Backbone and ligand atoms as CSV (ligand in chain L), in Angstrom:
chain,resi,resn,atom,element,x,y,z
A,1,MET,N,N,0.879,-1.323,-0.008
A,1,MET,CA,C,-0.189,0.215,-0.100
A,1,MET,C,C,0.856,1.114,-0.095
A,2,ILE,N,N,1.837,1.522,0.899
A,2,ILE,CA,C,2.598,2.436,1.041
A,2,ILE,C,C,3.645,2.677,-0.260
A,3,HIS,N,N,3.891,1.638,-0.742
A,3,HIS,CA,C,4.658,1.389,-1.608
A,3,HIS,C,C,4.073,1.907,-3.203
A,4,ASN,N,N,2.648,1.474,-3.201
A,4,ASN,CA,C,1.719,2.078,-4.316
A,4,ASN,C,C,1.922,3.625,-4.086
A,5,MET,N,N,1.574,3.931,-3.119
A,5,MET,CA,C,1.466,5.744,-2.888
A,5,MET,C,C,2.724,6.286,-3.096
A,6,LEU,N,N,3.817,5.640,-2.957
A,6,LEU,CA,C,5.145,6.339,-3.225
A,6,LEU,C,C,5.270,6.227,-4.759
A,7,PHE,N,N,4.877,5.261,-5.370
A,7,PHE,CA,C,4.950,5.172,-6.875
A,7,PHE,C,C,4.237,6.053,-7.535
A,8,ILE,N,N,2.761,6.266,-7.050
A,8,ILE,CA,C,2.106,7.191,-7.592
A,8,ILE,C,C,2.557,8.823,-7.497
A,9,SER,N,N,3.074,9.109,-6.285
A,9,SER,CA,C,3.793,10.351,-5.769
A,9,SER,C,C,4.817,10.651,-6.690
A,10,ASN,N,N,5.611,9.551,-7.226
A,10,ASN,CA,C,6.918,9.707,-7.889
A,10,ASN,C,C,6.653,10.077,-9.493
A,11,LEU,N,N,5.137,9.895,-9.988
A,11,LEU,CA,C,4.926,10.073,-11.283
A,11,LEU,C,C,4.636,11.527,-11.680
A,12,GLY,N,N,4.760,11.810,-12.736
A,12,GLY,CA,C,4.469,13.211,-13.251
A,12,GLY,C,C,2.960,13.178,-13.288
A,13,GLY,N,N,2.518,14.497,-13.758
A,13,GLY,CA,C,0.955,14.762,-13.758
A,13,GLY,C,C,0.328,14.086,-14.777
A,14,THR,N,N,1.119,13.624,-15.904
A,14,THR,CA,C,0.387,13.109,-17.052
A,14,THR,C,C,-0.113,11.348,-16.560
A,15,GLU,N,N,0.969,11.071,-16.155
A,15,GLU,CA,C,0.905,9.658,-15.646
A,15,GLU,C,C,-0.222,9.500,-14.620
A,16,THR,N,N,-0.248,10.528,-13.469
A,16,THR,CA,C,-1.271,10.149,-12.517
A,16,THR,C,C,-2.712,10.550,-13.163
A,17,ILE,N,N,-2.893,11.253,-14.317
A,17,ILE,CA,C,-4.148,11.422,-14.781
A,17,ILE,C,C,-4.607,10.072,-15.553
A,18,ILE,N,N,-3.570,9.736,-16.340
A,18,ILE,CA,C,-3.994,8.431,-16.915
A,18,ILE,C,C,-4.194,7.299,-15.886
A,19,ILE,N,N,-3.697,7.018,-14.862
A,19,ILE,CA,C,-4.064,6.133,-13.928
A,19,ILE,C,C,-5.510,6.199,-13.295
A,20,LEU,N,N,-5.795,7.514,-12.921
A,20,LEU,CA,C,-7.075,8.055,-12.652
A,20,LEU,C,C,-8.171,7.708,-13.498
A,21,ILE,N,N,-7.782,7.859,-14.696
A,21,ILE,CA,C,-8.862,7.664,-15.966
A,21,ILE,C,C,-9.015,6.251,-16.209
A,22,LEU,N,N,-7.752,5.306,-15.852
A,22,LEU,CA,C,-8.011,4.084,-15.913
A,22,LEU,C,C,-8.757,3.495,-14.896
A,23,LEU,N,N,-8.651,4.009,-13.713
A,23,LEU,CA,C,-9.347,3.430,-12.466
A,23,LEU,C,C,-10.844,3.894,-12.730
A,24,LEU,N,N,-11.026,4.940,-13.197
A,24,LEU,CA,C,-12.417,5.534,-13.283
A,24,LEU,C,C,-13.318,4.949,-14.499
A,25,LEU,N,N,-12.611,4.674,-15.469
A,25,LEU,CA,C,-13.094,4.304,-16.827
A,25,LEU,C,C,-14.183,3.063,-16.455
A,26,PRO,N,N,-13.920,1.847,-15.808
A,26,PRO,CA,C,-14.882,0.864,-15.425
A,26,PRO,C,C,-16.297,1.539,-14.797
A,27,THR,N,N,-15.957,2.395,-13.920
A,27,THR,CA,C,-17.217,2.983,-13.352
A,27,THR,C,C,-18.086,3.757,-14.212
A,28,VAL,N,N,-17.630,4.484,-15.116
A,28,VAL,CA,C,-18.296,5.378,-16.188
A,28,VAL,C,C,-19.047,4.320,-16.996
A,29,LEU,N,N,-18.260,3.250,-17.522
A,29,LEU,CA,C,-18.878,2.111,-18.459
A,29,LEU,C,C,-19.820,1.495,-17.939
A,30,CYS,N,N,-19.692,1.095,-16.709
A,30,CYS,CA,C,-20.613,0.443,-15.837
A,30,CYS,C,C,-22.093,1.253,-15.668
A,31,VAL,N,N,-22.019,2.491,-15.460
A,31,VAL,CA,C,-23.161,3.314,-15.211
A,31,VAL,C,C,-23.770,3.424,-16.729
A,32,ARG,N,N,-23.017,3.620,-17.780
A,32,ARG,CA,C,-23.607,3.518,-19.109
A,32,ARG,C,C,-24.279,2.016,-19.534
A,33,ARG,N,N,-23.838,1.115,-19.136
A,33,ARG,CA,C,-24.316,-0.103,-19.259
A,33,ARG,C,C,-25.594,-0.539,-18.561
A,34,ALA,N,N,-25.662,0.216,-17.214
A,34,ALA,CA,C,-26.949,0.102,-16.452
A,34,ALA,C,C,-27.833,0.593,-16.966
A,35,LYS,N,N,-27.700,1.747,-17.746
A,35,LYS,CA,C,-28.579,2.771,-18.368
A,35,LYS,C,C,-29.140,1.917,-19.577
A,36,GLN,N,N,-28.559,1.298,-20.337
A,36,GLN,CA,C,-28.934,0.357,-21.425
A,36,GLN,C,C,-29.759,-0.876,-20.733
A,37,LEU,N,N,-29.551,-1.358,-19.924
A,37,LEU,CA,C,-29.917,-2.520,-19.355
A,37,LEU,C,C,-31.292,-2.161,-18.428
A,38,HIS,N,N,-31.604,-0.932,-18.096
A,38,HIS,CA,C,-32.511,-0.374,-17.451
A,38,HIS,C,C,-32.352,-0.873,-15.985
A,39,GLN,N,N,-31.289,-0.743,-15.593
A,39,GLN,CA,C,-30.919,-1.116,-13.987
A,39,GLN,C,C,-30.369,-0.050,-13.270
A,40,SER,N,N,-30.273,-0.125,-12.020
A,40,SER,CA,C,-29.800,0.712,-10.965
A,40,SER,C,C,-28.361,1.301,-11.389
A,41,LYS,N,N,-28.375,2.594,-11.843
A,41,LYS,CA,C,-27.035,3.161,-12.125
A,41,LYS,C,C,-26.152,3.206,-10.830
A,42,VAL,N,N,-26.765,3.603,-9.848
A,42,VAL,CA,C,-25.965,3.685,-8.434
A,42,VAL,C,C,-25.463,2.342,-8.070
A,43,VAL,N,N,-26.149,1.306,-8.203
A,43,VAL,CA,C,-25.662,0.078,-7.727
A,43,VAL,C,C,-24.421,-0.499,-8.749
A,44,TRP,N,N,-24.790,-0.171,-10.129
A,44,TRP,CA,C,-23.452,-0.342,-10.986
A,44,TRP,C,C,-22.326,0.502,-10.917
A,45,GLY,N,N,-22.550,1.648,-10.616
A,45,GLY,CA,C,-21.541,2.661,-10.367
A,45,GLY,C,C,-20.485,2.042,-9.287
A,46,ILE,N,N,-21.121,1.868,-8.171
A,46,ILE,CA,C,-20.351,1.354,-6.992
A,46,ILE,C,C,-19.703,0.124,-7.427
A,47,LEU,N,N,-20.479,-0.783,-7.958
A,47,LEU,CA,C,-19.809,-2.007,-8.417
A,47,LEU,C,C,-18.536,-1.737,-9.228
A,48,GLY,N,N,-18.782,-0.835,-10.082
A,48,GLY,CA,C,-17.655,-0.443,-10.999
A,48,GLY,C,C,-16.543,0.135,-10.577
A,49,PHE,N,N,-16.910,0.877,-9.556
A,49,PHE,CA,C,-15.563,1.489,-8.717
A,49,PHE,C,C,-14.963,0.668,-7.756
A,50,PHE,N,N,-15.703,-0.413,-7.131
A,50,PHE,CA,C,-14.814,-1.300,-6.276
A,50,PHE,C,C,-14.047,-2.460,-6.998
A,51,LEU,N,N,-14.789,-2.952,-7.940
A,51,LEU,CA,C,-14.746,-4.164,-8.703
A,51,LEU,C,C,-13.912,-3.919,-10.106
A,52,ASN,N,N,-13.769,-2.530,-10.423
A,52,ASN,CA,C,-13.317,-1.951,-11.779
A,52,ASN,C,C,-13.727,-3.024,-12.989
A,53,TYR,N,N,-12.839,-3.722,-13.504
A,53,TYR,CA,C,-12.878,-4.524,-14.729
A,53,TYR,C,C,-13.689,-5.630,-14.597
A,54,VAL,N,N,-13.613,-6.205,-13.418
A,54,VAL,CA,C,-14.504,-7.489,-13.110
A,54,VAL,C,C,-15.847,-7.059,-13.304
A,55,ALA,N,N,-16.312,-6.043,-12.533
A,55,ALA,CA,C,-17.810,-5.532,-12.679
A,55,ALA,C,C,-18.143,-5.118,-14.118
A,56,LEU,N,N,-17.085,-4.652,-14.733
A,56,LEU,CA,C,-17.305,-4.204,-16.134
A,56,LEU,C,C,-17.712,-5.531,-16.950
A,57,LEU,N,N,-16.893,-6.489,-16.759
A,57,LEU,CA,C,-16.967,-7.659,-17.499
A,57,LEU,C,C,-18.330,-8.381,-17.433
A,58,VAL,N,N,-18.621,-8.498,-16.286
A,58,VAL,CA,C,-19.989,-8.921,-15.966
A,58,VAL,C,C,-21.099,-8.137,-16.349
A,59,ALA,N,N,-21.013,-6.863,-16.246
A,59,ALA,CA,C,-22.207,-6.054,-16.799
A,59,ALA,C,C,-22.134,-6.286,-18.417
A,60,TYR,N,N,-21.165,-6.526,-18.952
A,60,TYR,CA,C,-21.416,-6.823,-20.490
A,60,TYR,C,C,-21.694,-8.310,-20.899
A,61,ILE,N,N,-21.645,-9.160,-19.973
A,61,ILE,CA,C,-21.871,-10.606,-20.014
A,61,ILE,C,C,-23.635,-10.715,-19.859
A,62,LEU,N,N,-23.860,-10.211,-18.693
A,62,LEU,CA,C,-25.332,-10.132,-18.179
A,62,LEU,C,C,-26.506,-9.978,-19.264
A,63,PRO,N,N,-26.322,-8.969,-20.266
A,63,PRO,CA,C,-27.674,-8.737,-20.936
A,63,PRO,C,C,-28.387,-9.804,-21.648
A,64,SER,N,N,-27.893,-11.094,-21.849
A,64,SER,CA,C,-28.633,-11.924,-22.398
A,64,SER,C,C,-29.797,-12.428,-21.771
A,65,VAL,N,N,-29.725,-12.232,-20.167
A,65,VAL,CA,C,-30.609,-12.478,-19.183
A,65,VAL,C,C,-31.990,-11.659,-19.625
A,66,ASP,N,N,-31.746,-10.231,-19.944
A,66,ASP,CA,C,-32.837,-9.281,-20.234
A,66,ASP,C,C,-33.298,-9.656,-21.487
A,67,GLU,N,N,-32.852,-10.388,-22.433
A,67,GLU,CA,C,-33.421,-10.414,-23.836
A,67,GLU,C,C,-34.355,-11.554,-24.064
A,68,THR,N,N,-34.656,-12.202,-22.833
A,68,THR,CA,C,-35.785,-13.209,-23.056
A,68,THR,C,C,-36.799,-12.937,-22.034
A,69,LYS,N,N,-37.929,-13.380,-22.307
A,69,LYS,CA,C,-39.340,-13.362,-21.590
A,69,LYS,C,C,-39.823,-14.769,-21.640
A,70,SER,N,N,-40.850,-14.986,-20.789
A,70,SER,CA,C,-41.635,-16.205,-20.719
A,70,SER,C,C,-42.798,-16.104,-21.858
A,71,CYS,N,N,-43.067,-17.182,-22.500
A,71,CYS,CA,C,-44.368,-17.145,-23.549
A,71,CYS,C,C,-45.663,-16.915,-22.804
A,72,ASP,N,N,-46.470,-16.259,-22.984
A,72,ASP,CA,C,-47.770,-16.064,-22.389
A,72,ASP,C,C,-48.586,-17.367,-22.527
A,73,TYR,N,N,-48.467,-18.252,-23.528
A,73,TYR,CA,C,-49.154,-19.384,-23.661
A,73,TYR,C,C,-48.464,-20.775,-23.081
A,74,CYS,N,N,-47.251,-21.004,-23.203
A,74,CYS,CA,C,-46.587,-22.268,-22.568
A,74,CYS,C,C,-45.841,-21.773,-21.437
A,75,GLY,N,N,-45.248,-20.668,-21.254
A,75,GLY,CA,C,-44.499,-20.470,-20.082
A,75,GLY,C,C,-42.818,-20.560,-20.397
A,76,LYS,N,N,-42.643,-21.077,-21.474
A,76,LYS,CA,C,-41.077,-21.336,-21.685
A,76,LYS,C,C,-40.646,-20.166,-22.207
A,77,LEU,N,N,-39.354,-19.976,-22.037
A,77,LEU,CA,C,-38.466,-18.781,-22.356
A,77,LEU,C,C,-38.198,-18.499,-23.873
A,78,ILE,N,N,-38.544,-17.471,-24.262
A,78,ILE,CA,C,-38.329,-17.075,-25.668
A,78,ILE,C,C,-37.792,-15.559,-25.748
A,79,MET,N,N,-37.206,-15.215,-27.002
A,79,MET,CA,C,-36.656,-13.760,-26.978
A,79,MET,C,C,-37.665,-12.839,-27.001
A,80,THR,N,N,-37.287,-11.681,-26.381
A,80,THR,CA,C,-38.436,-10.409,-26.352
A,80,THR,C,C,-38.849,-10.075,-27.614
A,81,THR,N,N,-37.991,-10.267,-28.661
A,81,THR,CA,C,-38.320,-9.627,-30.002
A,81,THR,C,C,-39.180,-10.886,-30.661
A,82,ALA,N,N,-39.323,-11.994,-30.186
A,82,ALA,CA,C,-39.952,-13.153,-30.843
A,82,ALA,C,C,-41.437,-12.819,-31.323
A,83,LYS,N,N,-41.871,-12.985,-32.460
A,83,LYS,CA,C,-43.153,-12.680,-33.069
A,83,LYS,C,C,-44.215,-14.094,-32.797
A,84,LYS,N,N,-43.239,-15.399,-32.878
A,84,LYS,CA,C,-44.175,-16.512,-32.744
A,84,LYS,C,C,-43.365,-17.480,-31.770
A,85,CYS,N,N,-43.827,-18.132,-30.897
A,85,CYS,CA,C,-43.368,-18.846,-29.852
A,85,CYS,C,C,-42.775,-20.108,-30.569
A,86,ARG,N,N,-41.391,-20.457,-30.286
A,86,ARG,CA,C,-40.923,-21.536,-30.940
A,86,ARG,C,C,-41.128,-22.879,-30.312
A,87,HIS,N,N,-41.849,-22.827,-29.128
A,87,HIS,CA,C,-42.114,-24.121,-28.442
A,87,HIS,C,C,-43.559,-24.392,-28.602
A,88,CYS,N,N,-44.485,-23.517,-28.516
A,88,CYS,CA,C,-45.776,-24.057,-28.880
A,88,CYS,C,C,-46.460,-23.582,-29.964
A,89,GLY,N,N,-45.773,-22.494,-30.727
A,89,GLY,CA,C,-46.093,-22.032,-32.027
A,89,GLY,C,C,-47.282,-20.974,-31.901
A,90,GLU,N,N,-47.520,-20.427,-30.716
A,90,GLU,CA,C,-48.669,-19.203,-30.693
A,90,GLU,C,C,-47.908,-18.031,-31.111
A,91,TRP,N,N,-48.702,-17.117,-31.775
A,91,TRP,CA,C,-48.337,-15.908,-32.163
A,91,TRP,C,C,-48.380,-14.944,-30.902
A,92,ILE,N,N,-47.186,-14.132,-30.682
A,92,ILE,CA,C,-46.954,-13.328,-29.628
A,92,ILE,C,C,-47.572,-11.918,-29.922
A,93,GLU,N,N,-48.480,-11.487,-29.020
A,93,GLU,CA,C,-48.841,-9.935,-29.464
A,93,GLU,C,C,-47.991,-9.076,-28.753
A,94,ASP,N,N,-47.582,-7.959,-29.295
A,94,ASP,CA,C,-46.860,-6.805,-28.674
A,94,ASP,C,C,-47.780,-6.010,-27.731
A,95,LYS,N,N,-47.020,-5.624,-26.633
A,95,LYS,CA,C,-47.873,-4.997,-25.353
A,95,LYS,C,C,-47.431,-3.650,-25.598
L,1,ZN,ZN,ZN,-45.340,-20.803,-26.271
């Protein structure tokens, strides 16, 4: 920890700014992704800040969950964009 602080204090202004950007970038990208997924920006902002690139990776793997819904007729998972259920063959009405 002390070693890291000494390392940063020995750097010039430009390097310090680059390190700050690299640390804050996952936070910003997580918040943007949360907006796309209609999820809490605060939660993803905090996750992005503490877990950095790990949270970012999870945020970009996650969306596949949001792209499916259950069929009104048979209850099986289908794509939200589907017009016809591939399990029971019923036509899905847009709501
Ligand atoms: Zn169905």
